[in-house]
N, C-alpha and C positions, 0 to 999 in steps of 0.2 A: 436667512443664509445669504451670503454675498452672491451677486450675479455670476452666472457661469461664464467661462472664458471660451471664446471661439478658437477652434483649432483648425489649421489647414495643413495638409489636405483633409477633406472631410469624407466621412462615410455616408453622409446624407444623400449624395447624388451618385452613389456607386452604381455602376451598370448592373443590371439584373444578372447577367451571366457570371460576372465576377463574384457576386454574392453566392450564387449556387456553387461556383468553383471552390470558394473558401469553405462552404458548408460541406462539400464533398471531401475536402482535405481533413476536416474535423471528423467526418464519418470514417474515413480510412484509418485515422489514428485510433479512434475508439474501438473499431471492430477488429483490429489485428491483435493477435496474442492471447485470445481467450481459450481456444480449443487446441487439442493435439498434444498436451503434456500433462503429466501427473503433478500433484502438489510437490513443491520443492521446499526443503527445509531452509531456514528454521521456523518461520512464523506461520506460513499458510497451512501446513498440516495440523497445527494446533487449532486454528479457527475452523478448519474443515471438520475436525474431530468434534468440536463443540456443536457445530451445526448438525452433524450426523446424529449425535446423542440427543439432540432436541427433536429431530424429525422422525427418527426410527423408534416406534413403540417398543420394540424388543430391547433397545439400548437405553431408553429414557428412564432416568432415575430421579430427576428433578427438573422442573421447569423454572426454577428460581435461581439455581446455581449453574454456572457453566461447567460441564463435565467433559472429560476426555478419557476414553477407555475406562470409565467407571471411577475416575479420580477427579475431585473438584479442583478447578483452577481458580483459586480465590481472588487473584489480582485482576481478573478479567470481568467484563460485564456481559450479561446475557441479553440485555435489552436490544442491542443492535441486531442480534441474531433473531430475536422475535420479529423485528421489522423486515429482515431479509427473508425469513422463512417462507412467507406466502408465495413469493415469486419463485423461489427454489422448488417448493412443493408443486407449483403449477407446471414447472418444466421437468418434473421427475421422469416422465416417459420419453422426453425428447433429447435430454442431455444427461451425462453423468453428473453426480451431485457437485463435484468440484468445479466443473465448467459452468453449471447453472449458477453456482455461488459467485463465480467471477463476473457474471452478468450483472449481479447486484452492485459490485464495485464499479463497473462501467457506468451503470445508471447513476450512482452517486457522483461519479466524476462528471458526467454530462450535466447533471443538475448544478454542480458547482461551477463548471465553466459557463453554463447559461446564466447563472447569477452574476458572475463577473461581467459577462456581456451586457446585461441589463444595467448593472450598477455604473459601469463606466459610461454607458449611453446616457443615463439620467444625469450624472454629474457633468458631462461635457456638452449637454444640450444636443444630443444625437450626433455629435461630430466624431465620437469614438465608440465603436461597438465591437466589430469583429477583431479589432486589434488586440483586445484583452484576451480573447479566446485563442488567437494565434500565438501570443506570447506564452500562454499557459501550456499549450501542447508542445511548445518549443523547449520548455524546461527539461533538462536532461534527466533529472531524478524522478519526474512524475510518472513516466510511462510504466516502469516496472511495478510501481506501487498501485497504479490505477488498474492494472490487469492481473492482480492477484487478490485473493479474498482476504480481507482483514478490516478491522474497525477504523483504522486511521484514515482511510480515504473518506469515510463519513465525516470525520473531523474537518477535512479539507472542504467538503460541501457545507458544513455548518458555518465555518468562518466566512465562506463566500456568501451564504445566506445573510449573515450578520452585516457584511459590507453592503449588500443590496438593501437591507433594512435601513442602514444609515443613510444611503443615498435617497431614500424615499421619505425621510422624516419631514422635510419641508413641504412636500406636495401631498403626501398621503400618510399622516401620522398614525392613523388607526391600522392601516396595512403594515406600516413599519413596525408597530408594536407587535402585531401578530407574527411577522417574519422573524423579528429578533427573539421572541419567545420560542418559536419553533427551532431556531438555531441553537439556543441554549439547551433545550430538551434533547435535540439530536446529538449535540456534543456530549451531553451527560450520558446518553444511551450508548455512545461509542466508547468513551474513555472515562466514565464515572466522574469523579471530582476533578481530575485533571482536565477533561474536556470542558466541564462547566466553567472552570477558572479561565480557560483560554478565551471564552466569550464574555464572561461576567466582568473580569477585571478591566478590559478596555472600555466596556460600557460604563462602568463606574467612573473611570477616568474621564470619559467624554462628558459626563454630567457637570464637570467643573471646567471644561474648555469653553472659552467665550463663543465660539462658532456654534457649539451644540448645547450650550446652557439653556437656550430658549426652548429646547426640546427635552428638557430634563424630565418632565412628567411622563412622556412616552417611554423614555429609557427606563425610568424607575418602574413603570407599569410592566414592561417586558420582563424585567428582573423579578418582579413580584410574582407574576403569573407563572413563569418558569420555575421559580423556587417552590411554589405551591404544588405544581405537577411532580417535581422531583421528590418533594417531601412526602406526597401521597404514595409514590412508588416505594420509597424507603420504608415507610410505615407498613405498607402491605408486605414487603419483603420480610421485615422483622416479625410480623404476626404469622406469616405462613411458613417461614423457615428461619427460626431464631438462631439456630446453630450456623447456618450459612451466612446470615447477616453478621454475626459476631466474627466469623472467619474473614469476611470481606473487610470489616473494620480493622482487624488485626493485620491484614495484608496491606493496609495503608489507604483503603478506600479509593484505589486508583492512583495514589501518589507514592513516590519513593522518597520517604522522609529521612532515611538514614542509610549508611553503608553504600555510598556511591562508589562505583568502580573507577569512574573517570571524571575529569573536571568538565562540567557541562558547557560553560561559555566558549571555551576554546574549541571544543568539539563541534558545536553547532555553527560557530563562525567558519571553521574550516570546511564543514560539510556543505554549507551554503555556496561556497565558491564553485563547486561543480553541480550541486543539486539544483540550484536556481539559476544557472547560466542559461540564457543571457539576460534574465530579468534584473538581477541585482545590480550590475554596473549602470544600467539605464535608470534604475530607481535612485541610485546614489547621485547620478548626474542631475536628475530632476530636483532632488532635495537641495543640492548645492545651488542650483539656479534660483529656486524659490527662496532660499535663505538670503540670497543677494537682492531679492525684491522683484525678480522676473515674474511677469503675469500676475501682478498683484500680491506677491509674497507667498508665504507658506501657510498663512492662517485662512485656509479655505477647506471646505469639507472633504474634497477629493484628496487632500494631502494629510490633514490631521487624523481622519478616521483610519486610513490604512497604516499610518505611522503608529498610532496608538495600539492597533492590533499587532503590529510587527514587534514593537518593543515589549509589550506585555507577554506575547508568546515566547519571545526569546528569554525573558526573565523567568517565566513560569517553567519552561522546559529545562532551562539550565539549573533551576533550583530543585524541582520536584520529580525529576526523572533520572533514571540511569541512562546516559546518553545513547541514543540509537538513531540511525539515519532516517528511519521511517517516520519518526515524530516531526521531522523537518517539513512535512507536507502542510502542517498548520501555519507555517510562515510563508508559504507560496502565494496564497490569495492576496494579501496586502502588497507583497512585492510586485505581483502582476499588475495590480491597479496602478501603483506608482509608476511602473515602467510604461504602462499604456499612455500615461500623460506626459512621459518624458521622451517618447520616441520622436515626435515631430521637432524636438529641439536639438537632436543629435547633430554634431558636425559631420560633414561629408566623410572625412577620414575615418571617423569612428564607425559609422554604419557601413562604409565600404569594407572595413576590417571584418565586421561581423558577417557581411555578405560573402566575401571571398573565403573567409575561414570556413564557413559552413559548406560552401560549394566544393572547395578543394579537400579539406580534411575529412568531412563526412562522406564526400563522394569517393575519395581514395579508400576510406574504411569500408565502404560498400563493395568496392572492387576486391579488397582483401578478403571479405566474406565470401565472395563468389569463388575466389581462388582456393580458399580453405575447403569450401564445399566440393569443388572439383577434385581436390586432393583426397578427400575422404571417399567420394563415390567412384572416381575414375583413376585414382593414383597419379594424377597429373596436376601440377608439375611435381616431378619426383622428389625434388629437394624438400618441398613443403610436406609431401605425403610421408616421407620418412620420419619427420618430426611430429606430425599431427596424429599419426596412428597411435603414438604412445599415450596420447590424452584421451582417446576413445577406444580402448582395447576391447576387442570382441564385437565391435559394431559391424553388422552385416546388412544394413538397410539398403533398399533399392533407391536408385536416383529419383528424386522428387520432380518428375517431369511437369506436373501441374505447378509445382513451386517455381520452376524455371519459367513457365509461361507467365505466372504472376509477376516475377521479377522483370521480365521483358516488358510487360504492360506498364509496370511501375516506372521502369526506366524511361519509357516514352513520355509518360505523364510528367516525370521529373524534368526531362529536357524541355518540354513545353513550358513548365513552370519557371525555369531559371533562364530561359532564352532572353537575349538582350531586350530591355524595356526601359522606360523612363525610370532612372535611378533616383530613389529617395529612401528615407529611413524605413518607411512602412514596407516598401518592397524588400528591403534587406531582411526584415523580420519574417515576412511571408516565405522568402527563400530559405531562411534558417529552419522554420517549422517544416517546410517541404522536405528539406534534406534530412532532418531528424526522422520524419515519418518514413521516408524512402529507405533509410538505413534499417529501421525497425522491421519494415515489411520484408526487406531482403533477408535479414537475419532469421525472421520467423519462417519464411518460405523455404530456406535452404538448410539451416542449421538446427531447426527445432528437434528433429529426430535424434541426431547425435547428442545434443545437449540433454535431451530427456533420457537417453541411454545411460549417461554417466551421473545424472542428478537424481533420477527416480529410484525409489526403494522397491519398486514392483518386482524386479528380477530376483533380488536377494531374498525378499520375503516370500515369493512363490517357492523358491528352493527351500526356505526354512519351513514353510507350510507342509511340504512333502515329507519332512522328517518330524513333524509334530506328533506327539504321542496320541494314540487313538483314544485313550482314556486317562483320567487323572488330571491333576492341576500342574501348572507351570508357574514358577516364580521368576522374578527378574532382578538383576542387580545393575544399577546405573543406567537403566533404560530411560532415556530422556522423554519428556512429554511429547515432543515432536515425533519421535520414532514410535512411541506407544500409540499415538493417534494414527500413524500410517499403518502400523501392524493391524489395528482394528479395521481401518478403512479399506485396505487393499486385500487382506486375506481373512478378515473376520476373527482374529485371534486376540485374546487378552492375557495378561499376566498379572500376578499379584506382586507388587513391589516390596523388596526387602533391602535392608542396608548392607548386609554382608552375606556371603554364601554360607557362612557358618550358622546363620539364622534360618536356613532353609528347612521347611517342613514338607515340601513336595518332593517327589522323586526327580523331577526335571527342573533345571534352573537355566535361564537364558541370561547371558552376560553380554552387555554392550561394552566393548573394550576399545579404548583409544590409545594408540601407541603402547599397547600391552599393559594398560592400566584400566581396571584393577587386575591384579595378578591372577593367573589361571589357578583353579583349585588343585588340590593334591590328586595326582593320577591314581593313587591307591584307593581313593574314595569316589572319584567321579570319572566317568568315561565320556570323551568328546564324541557327540553324535552328529554335530553339524558345525561347520564354520563357513561363513560367507561375508562378502562385502560388496559395496557398489563398485562397478568397473572403474578402475583408475584411482580408487581411494583405498589404499592398503593400510592407512593409519587407523581407520575405523573398521571394526569387525564385530559380527554377531556370532556368538558361540553358544550352542545348546549342549548342556551336560546332563548326563543321567547318573543318578546316585547308585553306586554299586551295592551298598548295604541298604537294607530295608529302612524306610522312613518310619517315624513313630506311628503307632497304630491309630492315633487320633488325628493324623494329618489329613485334612480334607480341604477341598477348594473353598475359598472365601465366597460365600453366597452373594456378597455385595460386589464381587469382581469375578463373575463367571467366565469360564472359557467358552466362547461362542464360535464354533467352527462355521 
């Protein structure tokens, strides 16, 4: 592999206190946003439901298929929940299940950021290390995904592992082979064939790139070992649960092969504009410079490997998914690595723009958050209070004095971070990451309770539970997987899904209606026993109906989908 390029300024001689300060910044970013809120739709409730069905013996129906409220979710993988389950089980007495589950996402994020740290350090000859981690936590779209429970953050970690493996091919080929194989298996565990392709395709491409062709044996070995492991899993899955395996294949094996709702390339290109800011403009700047021959050109490992992963991920996601913003996390690691090598080449006007944009815009946004919180809790300023109360109807929480203390402490640390210092591109990236972290800390400390009030289903489902029939079965129409998961998780209730209320065989039927669709049943046949919705969301409603005429004599609860109070 070509010799590494020296970068100035360097991380090699960084003062010890600065290293600890940057580590503390990473710690603040990782630790905030885990506790204090219920799972919010649409994705997290589904994955919490899968994990609950796996860990709770009373709910467990299969350890091979992901289940939510007794119904199989064929397009998801249960392997990643197997990997997360031991930590969640160990924390079962200390934290609620959903908060313990979020800790696994934070752990995968930390491992991914650490892998980017090591990868850039090896590729740069120890001149770049913390910079990659700082750019990663500065990416606007990563925070929310890293602090909710879901499999996609494990894909982020897997891609970061793969980049670390590529950086180790020259010095430690055996270690690189092991790391690459682990990355492939982890990606498969998280997103089935989609995850496997996100790692396998760039590795296949690198086998034919001159810089990496000399390491073709190590790359092929990693692909072979990972393929054997995944094949063994699939064979075991097929032998132990043939019906579940067939359903997984019919669902696309983790891929969306037909009936795309949106055009993928334009969606992901547009999403990256905000999701990966400020990594993507710096990465593009580096590629432009390298294409012009700067620093030896673009045919170096630190450019070719991330570029291969980025292009393959963009093509794979655009082709085989129904576009969703959360999938974009797979493109963040290569962008972060490219940006880390491009920061030191930024022109002064460019990094000054990033620096002042972060300080002014994010700082002003944090002040706006404080004003909104003041309007909610104290009614001041009155102009904001009049408008904001319409968005949080019925909220009566007490002022978060501890939160205000945290905000004050964070503000002092933020001022110390952005105080005038020797201006350079790295300083601008640190300031940006500090501003992003400060904004998230302020929002979590002051607005978490109001946001949870309007986003959580706990209130409406507690009220529904009070009207739940003491005996007999309940069927549901148009109850989504996410809401069915929350109904089971929050109040321990299940329903049997039916397509139309005319097919009902139980005395009680639960309708999830959105803008009065589906239509309400005939009042002569069904009496409305309960109607409720989340505060501030009048479009979505849950209605429990009781059949006035007697149901058929043979109507009994489905034993496969019991009502578990």
